[in-house]
N, C-alpha and C positions, 0 to 999 in steps of 0.2 A: 455767594456762588461757591464758597469753599465747602459748604455743607451740601454735598450732592447726595440726595436721598435715593436709595435704590427703588425703582418703580415696582420691584417684585415684593410681594408680601411673603412672610414666612411660609404660609400655606402653599403659595404658588411655587416657592423655591423647593419645598418638600416634594411637590408633585413632579417638578422637573428632575429632581434627584432620582425619584422612583422610575421615571421614564428613561433616564440615562442608564440606571442599573439594569432595567429590563432589556434595553437595547444591547448592552454589553453581554448580558447572559445569552441573548438571542444570537449575537455574533459568535460567541464561544460555541454554542450549540451547532450552528451552521458549519463552523470550522471542524468540529468533531465529526459531523455527518460526512463532510467531504473526505476526511481522513479514512473513515470506515468504508466509504464507497470505493476509494482507491484501493484499500486492502482487499475488498471483496472482488474487485475486478482482477487484481493480481492473482488471487486464489483461483478464480474461474479460469484465467489463462493457464495457470499451472496445471489445473485439473484437465483441461483440454489437451495440453501438450504431453501429459504423462504417458499415454500409450505410444506416442512416437519416440519418446525417450527410451522406453523399454525395448521397442523394436530395433532402434539403432544400436543400443547396447548389446542386444542379442546378436545382431549382425557383426558387430566388432568382435565379440567373443568368438563367434564362429570363424571369422577370418583368422583370428589368432590361433585357434585350435588347428585350422587347416594348415597354416604356415608351420606350426610346430610339428604336425604330422609329416609334412613334406620334408622338413629338415631331418626328422628322425629317419625317414625312409632313405634319404640321400646319404646319411651317415652310415647306416647299417645295411643299406641295399647293396646289390651286386656291382 
């Protein structure tokens, strides 16, 4: 009973090893695809929000110029 012989032949062990390696490679590929998909979604979101960012920045700049003009008129005005 001390001599427990493995029921797997060397050929079968080799096939199992290939299957395990293929599975690991597949899992790495899927993880990479998920990462790329997340990056693509982020870029798409940023692309859709860019016009709003420009519009809000323009409005903030306009308000700053308006405030500076009002202060200038108040200081130099009658």
